[in-house]
C-alpha positions in Angstrom: 24.4 -7.9 25.6 23.7 -7.4 21.7 26.5 -4.5 20.1 25.0 -0.8 20.4 27.0 -0.2 16.8 29.6 -1.2 14.3 32.4 0.6 12.9 32.4 0.3 9.0 34.8 1.7 6.3 31.9 3.5 4.3 29.3 3.6 6.1 28.4 6.0 9.1 27.4 4.0 12.5 25.0 4.5 14.9 25.4 7.6 16.6 22.3 7.0 19.3 24.3 3.6 20.3 27.5 5.1 20.4 25.9 7.8 22.7 24.2 5.1 25.0 27.7 3.1 24.8 29.8 6.0 26.0 27.0 6.5 29.0 27.6 2.5 29.8 31.3 3.0 29.8 31.2 5.9 32.1 29.0 4.1 34.8 31.0 1.4 34.6 34.2 3.8 35.1 33.2 5.4 37.8 31.4 8.3 36.5 34.0 9.9 34.8 37.1 9.6 32.6 39.8 10.6 30.2 38.7 10.3 26.8 41.1 7.7 26.1 39.8 5.6 29.5 36.7 6.1 28.1 37.4 5.7 24.4 38.5 2.2 25.5 36.2 1.1 27.7 33.2 1.5 25.0 35.6 -0.4 23.0 35.7 -3.1 25.6 32.4 -3.2 26.0 31.1 -3.4 22.2 33.7 -5.6 21.3 35.3 -4.1 18.3 37.6 -6.0 16.9 41.4 -4.4 15.6 39.9 -4.2 11.9 37.4 -1.8 13.1 39.4 0.4 15.4 41.9 0.6 12.5 39.5 2.5 9.5 40.6 5.9 9.0 38.3 8.7 8.2 40.1 9.5 4.6 43.4 8.3 3.1 44.3 12.3 3.9 42.9 12.2 7.1 44.5 9.6 9.9 41.8 10.1 12.1 40.3 6.7 13.1 36.5 6.3 12.4 36.1 4.6 16.0 37.7 8.2 18.0 36.0 10.4 15.6 32.4 9.3 15.8 32.8 8.8 19.4 33.8 12.5 20.0 30.2 13.5 18.1 28.9 11.0 20.5 30.1 13.0 23.5 29.5 16.4 21.9 25.7 15.6 21.5 25.3 14.0 25.2 26.8 17.4 26.4 24.4 19.7 24.2 21.7 17.3 25.6 22.7 17.9 29.1 23.9 14.3 29.6 27.6 14.7 29.7 29.8 17.9 31.2 33.9 18.1 30.4 36.4 20.5 32.3 39.1 22.1 30.7 41.8 19.2 31.6 39.8 16.8 29.4 37.7 15.2 32.0 34.1 13.9 30.7 31.3 12.9 33.6 27.9 11.8 33.9 25.5 14.5 35.1 22.7 13.8 37.0 20.4 13.9 33.4 22.8 11.6 32.2 22.2 9.0 35.3 19.1 8.4 33.7 19.8 7.4 30.6 19.2 3.6 30.0 17.5 3.0 26.5 18.5 4.1 22.8 15.2 5.7 22.6 16.3 7.9 25.4 19.9 8.5 23.5 17.9 8.9 19.9 15.9 11.8 21.7 19.0 13.5 22.5 20.5 13.4 19.2 17.3 14.3 17.9 16.8 17.4 19.7 20.2 18.9 19.0 19.9 17.9 15.8 16.6 19.8 15.5 18.7 22.7 17.5 21.1 22.7 15.1 18.8 22.9 12.2 17.2 26.2 13.8 20.5 27.5 14.5 21.7 27.6 11.1 18.4 28.8 9.7 19.5 31.5 12.3 22.7 32.2 10.9 21.6 32.2 6.9 19.6 34.6 7.8 22.2 36.8 9.8 24.3 36.0 7.0 21.9 37.5 4.2 21.3 40.3 6.3 24.9 41.3 7.1 26.0 40.9 3.0 22.9 43.5 2.6 24.6 45.7 5.0 27.8 45.5 3.6 26.3 46.6 0.1 25.2 49.3 1.6 27.4 50.5 4.2 30.6 48.8 2.4 31.0 46.7 5.8 32.1 43.6 6.3 30.0 40.6 7.0 31.1 38.1 9.7 31.4 34.6 8.8 29.1 32.2 10.1 30.5 29.8 12.9 29.4 26.0 11.8 29.0 23.4 14.6 32.2 22.2 16.3 33.0 19.1 18.5 33.0 20.2 22.1 36.2 18.9 22.3 38.4 20.6 19.9 37.9 23.7 17.7 38.3 22.6 14.2 41.7 24.7 14.6 42.9 22.4 16.9 42.1 19.7 14.5 43.4 21.3 11.6 46.7 22.0 12.9 47.5 17.9 14.3 45.8 17.0 11.0 48.3 19.1 8.8 51.2 18.0 11.2 50.7 14.4 10.6 50.4 14.4 7.1 53.5 16.4 7.3 55.1 13.8 9.5 53.7 10.9 7.4 55.1 12.0 4.2 58.9 11.7 5.8 61.0 9.2 4.6 61.6 6.7 7.4 65.1 7.3 7.4 63.8 10.9 8.2 61.1 10.2 10.7 64.1 8.1 12.9 66.1 11.2 13.0 63.3 13.1 14.4 61.8 10.6 16.9 65.4 10.8 17.9 65.9 14.6 18.2 62.4 14.3 20.4 63.8 11.9 23.1 66.9 14.2 23.6 64.9 17.7 23.9 62.6 14.6 26.6 65.7 13.7 28.8 67.0 10.9 26.7 71.4 11.1 26.4 73.1 8.3 24.6 70.1 8.3 21.7 71.5 6.3 19.0 69.3 5.2 15.5 70.0 2.0 14.3 68.4 2.0 10.6 68.1 -0.5 8.9 69.9 -3.4 10.6 67.3 -6.0 10.9 67.5 -5.5 14.4 63.7 -7.2 15.3 62.1 -4.0 14.6 64.3 -1.9 16.7 64.9 1.7 15.6 67.3 3.1 18.5 68.4 3.2 21.8 68.5 5.9 24.3 69.1 6.0 27.7 66.7 7.9 30.1 68.2 9.1 33.4 65.6 9.4 36.7 67.0 10.6 39.6 69.9 8.7 40.5 69.4 5.4 38.1 68.8 4.9 34.6 67.0 2.8 32.1 68.0 1.8 28.7 65.2 2.0 26.5 64.7 0.6 22.8 62.3 2.5 20.6 60.5 1.9 17.8 59.3 4.5 15.5 57.1 3.6 12.4 54.6 6.1 10.2 51.4 4.2 10.5 47.7 4.8 8.8 45.3 4.0 10.9 45.7 1.5 14.3 48.5 -0.3 15.6 47.8 -3.8 16.7 48.4 -6.2 19.6 50.9 -8.0 17.2 53.2 -5.6 16.2 53.6 -5.1 20.2 54.3 -8.3 20.9 56.6 -8.8 18.2 58.4 -5.7 19.4 58.4 -6.8 22.5 60.3 -10.1 21.0 63.2 -8.3 20.1 63.6 -6.4 23.1 64.0 -9.8 25.4 67.2 -9.8 27.4 68.3 -6.6 25.9 66.3 -3.5 27.8 64.5 -2.5 30.7 61.2 -1.1 28.8 60.2 -0.4 25.4 59.0 2.8 23.6 56.5 2.7 20.7 56.2 6.0 18.6 53.5 6.0 15.6 51.7 8.3 13.7 48.7 6.7 13.8 46.6 5.4 16.6 46.8 2.0 19.1 43.9 -0.3 19.3 42.6 -1.1 23.0 44.7 -4.4 22.7 48.0 -3.3 21.9 47.2 -1.4 24.7 46.7 -4.0 26.8 49.3 -5.9 25.3 51.9 -3.0 26.2 51.4 -2.9 29.7 50.9 -6.9 30.2 51.7 -8.4 33.7 54.9 -10.1 33.7 55.9 -8.8 30.3 58.5 -6.0 29.7 56.2 -2.7 29.5 56.2 -0.8 26.6 54.8 3.1 26.4 53.3 4.2 23.6 53.0 7.4 21.7 50.5 7.9 19.2 49.6 10.8 16.7 48.0 12.8 18.6 50.3 12.6 21.6 53.7 13.0 19.2 51.6 16.3 18.1 51.7 17.5 21.6 55.0 16.6 22.2 56.8 18.1 19.1 54.8 21.5 20.1 55.9 21.4 23.6 59.3 21.1 22.5 59.0 23.2 19.4 60.1 20.8 16.6 59.1 22.2 13.5 55.7 23.7 15.6 55.5 26.9 17.0 53.1 29.2 18.2 51.5 32.9 18.4 49.8 34.3 21.0 47.4 37.2 20.5 47.3 39.8 22.9 43.8 41.3 23.4 43.4 44.7 25.7 40.4 46.5 26.5 39.9 49.7 27.4 37.5 50.2 30.7 36.3 53.9 30.6 34.6 52.9 33.9 37.7 53.0 35.5 38.5 56.3 34.3 35.4 58.3 35.2 35.9 56.9 38.7 39.2 59.0 39.2 
């Protein structure tokens, strides 16, 4: 089967092709999947190289191009009624999605959503013009129009992760190692040591994880990374673990290629757990390490309740 799309550093991929590949991947998985499972299946079906998986959006935006545009492929498919997603991030085919088998069908959905967005943008521009006119007359604040966003996460969700990864990426290597050490301690590891520049085969530190009555010695490697970590880096890390550890942990600010994920869990080899940039952000947020959240209280007065007394 010929490829439906390619990923290049400076060119837009065929979004309709990505949409069809997403549909086919979901069918093969069984009709539903997490984002990671779905993206890995698309990469497998299309035979994307590690180089293609490593391309980022820009030097300042660490998101990979393949993940970014697959996100939009899912968004267009959802707008077209072919996919649905739950609050837990699980994507599933709808009855309409089951009927899609050709790129002409996905291209028709893409064009339909584009037309709807152009019409919506026209309405919003008119609304904005009306609001500006009303503000001039009544000195009231006009509302800012909301632009098209991905169905998975709003711009706020994307912005805080991008800012956090930019901040972490600017840390000195030794500081990033100390951050990883603090994170592992917060997650329940004990005796966490940072090895530093000891020439220890890429091993940056070691810790002990207690699970009920047993303990595991875990060696970790933490790398600030632009783009995707490939399978070669995983193999090199595992080579340094031989005869030393029960498990390995690889932490990066970037992403992992599908080949790297497969290598990390290869049968008969030391298992290596992977923490990519998004997961790292979630963990830092969970343990409140340099990240804080603020909840906004919304109070609603029910006039009908008072009238019923």
